[in-house]
N, C-alpha and C positions, 0 to 999 in steps of 0.2 A: 239443530234444525231437523235432524232425522227423527228425534224423539217427538217433536211437535207434530210431524206428519202422521206418525203412527197413532199418537194420541187423538188426532183428528179422525182417523179411521175408526177407532174404537167407539167414539161418541157419535154413533149413527143417529141417536135420538135428537141431536141438536141440529139436524139438517135445516130446520126453518131459520134458526139464528145465523148459521153459516151462510145460508142462501141470502139472507138479508144483508150480511156484511159484504158479500161479493157484488152487491148492486150499488155500493157507494164508494166514493173515493175519500181518503183521509183528508180532513179539513185542517189546514195549518196556515196561520197568518203571522208573518214576521214584521208587518208594518211597511212603511215607505222604504223603498230600496235606496241605499246610499252607497254608491261605489266608493271604494277607498283603496289607496295604494299603501304599501308598507312604509315608504318614507313619510307619507301623510299621517299615518297612524303614529309613527315615532314622534313626529313634530307635535301632534296633539298631546301626546303623553308628556313631552318636555314642557309644554305650556300649562297643562291642566292636571297632571297626575298628583294626587293628594300626598302620596308618600314622598315624592320629590319636593313638593311645596313645604311639607313639614321639615324635611331635612335641610332645606335651604336656610332655615332660621339659625341652625347651629353655628355656621361660620360667623354670622352676624353677632350671635351671643358671645362666641369666643373672641371676636374682635373687640367687643365692649370690655370683656374681662382683661384683655391685653392692654387696652388703653387705660383701664383703671389701675393696672400695676405701676404705670409711670407716675401715678399720684404720690408714690413714695418720694419723689423729688419736688413735690409742691412745697413752697415755703409756708411755714406756719407763723402766722401773725398773732402775737399775744399782747394784751393790754391789761394793766392792773392799776387800780387806784384804791386809796384807803385813808382812813382817819384813825389815829390812836391817841388816847389820853392816859396820862399816868400821874399819880400823886402818892407821896409817902405820908404816913401818919405823923401827927404833931407830937410835941413833947415839951420838956422844961430844960432850958439851957443851964449852964454852970452857975449862973447868977440867980437862978430861980425864976426866970422869966418864961412865960408861955410863948411858944412859937409854933407857927404852921410851916411845914416843910415845902420845898418847891413843888410846883405843878407844871406839867408841860403838855402841849397838844401838837400832834404832828400830822401833816397832810402829805401824801405822797402820790406820785403818778409815774408809771413806767410803760415802755413799749419795747417789744422785742420781735425779732425775726430770726427764725432758725430753720434748718433743713439739711438735707443731704445734697451733696454736689455730684452731678453725674460725670465724674472724672474716671470712673472705672476702678477707683482705689478705695472706695468706702469713705471718702472724706466728708466731714460735716462741718457746719458753721453755726455760730450763734452771735447775732448782732443785738445790742441792747442800748437803751438810753433811759435813765431814771432821774427824776427830780423830787426833792422833798423840802418842806419848810416847817420849822419848829418854832412855836411860841412858848417861851419859858418865863415863869413868874416865880421869883425867890422871895419868900416871906421870912423876915428875920425875927421880929418879936411883937408882942402885944402890949399896948400902952393905953393911956386915956387922953382924950382931947381936953380942951379948955373947959368944956361943960361937964367933964367927969365921965364921959362915955368911953367904954373900952373899944379900942380900935387896933387893927393889925397894920403895922407899918411895913410895906414891901421894901426890900433892899433895892431890887432892880427888876425890870421887865425887859426881855430881849427877844429878838427875832433872828433866826439863823436859817440860811438856805444852802442847800448842797445839790450838786448834780454830778452825774457820771455818764460816760458813754464808752463803748468799746466793742471789740470783736474778738472772738476766739475761733480758732480752727483746730479741729481734731482729726488726726490722721492715724487710722489703725495700721500697725506694722506686721501683725501676725493674724490673729482672728479677725475676720471681716475685711481683710486686705484684698486677697485675690477674688473673693466672692462673698457677698453678704446676702441678707434676706431679700432685699429689694431686687438686686441683680438676679438672684436665683428665681424669684417669682416671675420676673420678666421673661427669662429664658424658657421657663416651663410653660408660660402662657403662649409664647411664640410657637412652641412645639404643639400645644393643644390646638392652636388655630390651624396649623398645617394638618393635624389629624382630622379636624372637623371638615376640612376641605377634601381630604381623601375619602372620608366617609360619605360626603355628598357625592363625590365622583362614583363611589361604590354603589350608592342608591340609584344614581342615574344609569349606570351600567346594568344594574339588576333590573331596573324597570324596562330599559330598552330590550334586554334579553327576553323578559316576560312578554312584552308586546310582540316581538318577532315570533316567539314560539306560540303565543296565543293566536297570532295571525295564521300561522301554518296549521294549527289545530282547527281553526275555523274553516279554512279551505278544505281540510280533510273531512270535517263534518258535513260541509256543503256537498262535496263529491260523494260522500257516503249516502246522503239523502237521495242523490241522483241514482246511485247504484241500487238502493233499496226500492226506489220508485220504479226503476226499470224491471226489477225482479217481480214487483207487485203487478205491473202491467203484463209481463210475460205469463204470470200465473193466471191472470184473468183471461188472457187470450187462450191459454191452454184449456181453461175450464170451458170456455165457449165452444171450442172445437170438440172437446171431449163430450159435451152434452149432445152435440149434433150426432156424433158417432154412436152414443148410447141410444139415441132415439131411433137410429136406423139399424141398431143391433150389431154394429161392428165392434163395439166395446162393451164391457160388462159394467154393471151399476157401480161396482167397487172402484173402477177408474174415475168415475165422476166424484165419488166421495173423496178420493185421494186428491183430486184437483181442487175441490172445495176447501179441503183442509189446508192445502198449500197457499191458497189465496188468503185465508185467515192468518196463516203464519207470516206470510210476507207483509201483510198489512200491519201486523203487530211490530215487525222489524222496522217498517217504514216509520211508524209512529215513534218508536224508540229513537231512530236516527234523527227525526225532526226535534225530539226533546233534547237530544245531545247537541244538536246544532244551535238551538236556542240558548242552551247553557254556555256554549263556547262563545256565542255572540255577546252574551252578558259579561263573560270574563274579559273580553277585549274592551267592551265599553267601560267597564270599571277601571281599566288601566289608562284610558285615554281621556277621561273627563272627570271634572270635579262636580258635575251636575248630572247624575245618572238619569234623573227624570226627563231631562231635555232630549236624551237619546233613546228613551224607552220605546217610542213608536217608530224608530228608524232601524232599518236592517242594514248593518255594516256589511257590505258585500265586497270581499277582496277582488280586485281586478286581475291579480296574478293567478296562475295555475301552478301546481306543484310539478317541478322538474328536478332531475337529478344530474347536475353538472359535475363531472369528476374533478377532484382536487388532489394536488400533491401535498402530502404532509411530511414534516420532519420533526421527529420527537425532540432532538437536541435544540433545534431552532425554537420550537414551541416552549420548551423548558426555559430557554434564555429569555424569551418574551415574558412568560408568566412570572419568573422570578425577579423581574425588574419592573413590570407594569401593573401587576395586581395590587389594588389598593390595600389589601390585607398585609402584604409583605412590606409595603411602604409604611403602614401604620406601625408594624412591629419595629422597623428601623427607627422611627421617630420615638417610640417608647424606650428603645435602648439609648437613644441620645438624651432623652429626658432623665433616664436613670444615671447616665454619666454626670449630668449636672448635679443630680442629687448626691451622688458619691463625692463629687468635688466639694459641694457645700458641707455635707456632713463631716468630711475629713477636716475641712477648715475649722469647723466648730469644735473640734477636739483640741485645738491649739490654745495657748494662753492668750489673754487680751493684753496686748502691749500697744498703748496709744501715746502718741506725741501730741501735746496740746500747746499751741502757740497763741498768745493773746497780746492785745495792745488796747489801751484806753486812756481816757482823760478823767480827772477828778477836779472839782471846783467847790469852793465854799465862799460865801459872802453874806452881807447883811441884807441884801435885797435880791429879789428874783431876777431882775434885769441884769444886775451886776454879776450874778453867778453864771448866767448864760454867756455873758461877755468873756468871763474868765475861762469858761469851758473851751472857747474857741481860740484862746491865746496860748494853749499848750503849757499852762502853768503847773499842772499837776499830772504829768504823764505816768502811766504804769504799763509795764509789759513783762512778759515772762515766757519761759519755755519749760514745760513740765513733761516728764515721762511717767506713765502710769502702767503698772503691771498687776494683773489680777488673774487668778485661775482657781477653779474649784478643785479641791484636793480629791484626787481619785477620778474626777470627771466621768463618773460611771454612766450617766445618761447619754452624754454625747458619744462616748465610745461605743455603747450598745446600739445607738441609732446608726452609727457608721457601719458596724458589723451587719446590722439588719439590711442596710442598703446594698452591701456587697452580696449578701445572700439573694436579695431580690434581683440583682443584676444577673446572677447565674441562672435564676429561674426564667428571666426574660430571654436569655440566650437559648435555653432549651425550648422555650415557646417559639422562638424564631426558627430554630431548626425543625421543630414539628410543623410549623406553617409551611416551610419550604417543602418538606416531604409530602404534606397534604396536597399542595399545588402540583407537585410532580405526579402524584397518583391520579389526581383529577384530570390532568392533561393527557396522561397515558390512557386513561379510560375513555376520554373524549375522542382521541385519535382512533382507538380500536373500534369505538362505536361508529365512527364515520366509515371505516373500512367495511365493517360487517353490514351496516345498513345499506351501503352502496351495493354490496353483493346481493343483499336481500331484494333490492329493487330490481336488479337484473333477473334474479330467479323468479320473483313474483310476476314480472312482466311476461316472461316466457310462459309461466303457468297460466296466466290469464289468457294469453293467445291460444294455448292448447285447449283451454276450456271452451273458448268461443268456437273453435273448430269442432270440438266434440259435440257441442250443443247443435250446431248446424247439421252435423252428420246424423245425430240422433233424431232430430226433427224430420229429416228426410226419410229415415227408416220408419218413423211413425206414420208418415204420409203414405208409405208403401206397404203399411200393415206388418212390418217386420220388427216393431218395437211396441212398447206400452207407454201409457201416460205416466206410469210410475217411474219408468226409466228416464223419461224426459224430465220429470220433476227432479230426479236425482242429479241429472246433468245441469239443470238450471241452478239448483242450489250450489253445485260445485262452481259454476261460473260466478255466481254472486260472491261466494267466499273468496275466489281468486281475485275478483275486482276489488273487493274490500282489502285483501292482503296487499295488492299493488299500491293503492292510494295510502294505506297505512305505512308501508315501507317508504314511500316518497316523503310523507310527512316526517317520519322518524329520521330520515337522512338529512332533511333540511334543518330539523331541530338539532341534530347532532352537530351540524356545521355551526349553528348559532351557539351551541354550548361550548364548542372548542374556542370560538372567539372570546366568549366570556371567561373561560378558564385561563386563556392566555392574557386576558386584560386588554384585548384589542377590539372589543365589541364597538367602541366608539369609532375607531378607524374603519371598521367594516361598514359603518353607516355614514362615513365621511363627516364625522362630528369632532369638534375640538371644544375643550372647556378651559376657559381662562378665569382665574380668580384675581380680583383686584387687591 
């Protein structure tokens, strides 16, 4: 500020330009005034903030993924049908007669239903029913008929039908018993759904914090415009009074130039404050709407003023809240739980496969299709069995290394969890210290502003009595402007620090009386 005044004194040749500037007031139009409260701004953000709208899709997507993992228990229906023909080449029998060997044609049809049973033990089932019919023709020899034509005489032509049905149950006893791929994916997807919900909560908390702090910065920018406008008007008033005194010879021409320079400088400061106010207004608009153009011509004018209400803070209590309520720490816990499932699954996959297979079914054969179906229902050809199957890859290198990799990943996640805890503790400690220091700054800045007001009043009195100069009055006016700026800046920083502490603790929703429930 002081450099600007001296620069204005040196540029004596620009009197005409400076004089022209003193005769106009800065023009600034923010559009239609729209009073807004902080709760209203928060509500608008919850309904229209684009970042929240984008993040809201992730729990839905995770929910679809989770529902899809249950498809592992969907029954699989299979159908098959076919036709097969076979014949052997002919030849000459022991009596020297030509013969054509048998030919057969077979039609078959089958249906099956298989799948996994959600018993929590990896059990699976396979239900089947098959039917087939075979037409067989056996040619014995070639001879001649009464007219001397060669003919092939068939020994017999037969039809044979068969059918079978049954069910088999497979129960793993080692590998895939405690956990298998389907159950593993379901558990992982459940955790991913919870993580997506915590991330949405994090985005909402972040947005609310940004809205609150943008709201305070907008109030600060608005008050700063008032401060700079007051300084500009005081500079104009001093210039008018200085000109009168220069005209009557009680002040030197230099005093007038100094006053003109101060008017130009305060006008520049006012224009800059108005630009900053417009930017802060846009920042708030961008947070509370999904249609910026609709708010472009509206001036969001906060109805509250900046105040500094003292609060009592407790580092231990804040740490406890932060380490339990911060979404980041909850996500770390869920990642650890996911890794526990991965460890359990990978360890299970290192075991041999030992399966117990129980089966029961019916077989039937007859010369007609209807008869074979009747026989199938009469329990004429039962079959059943109980089989144990053991298999394992020698060495099992892949499964063992995947298990070791999962153990190392668990250790890495534990360190990440510890780091996250430490980061939260540091952030909360910084936020509490910021609250304490900014509150002290408010008190000091308030006192400094009061002293500056008294000093300006006294200096103006001295100027009226001819015991001061316009330059000294300008100095005191600049000091007052700086003190006023410092006070509103400290007030804004204090309120922002309170908001930041609530965010670092994970209590920003409670601060605004909000709750989030996920379906």
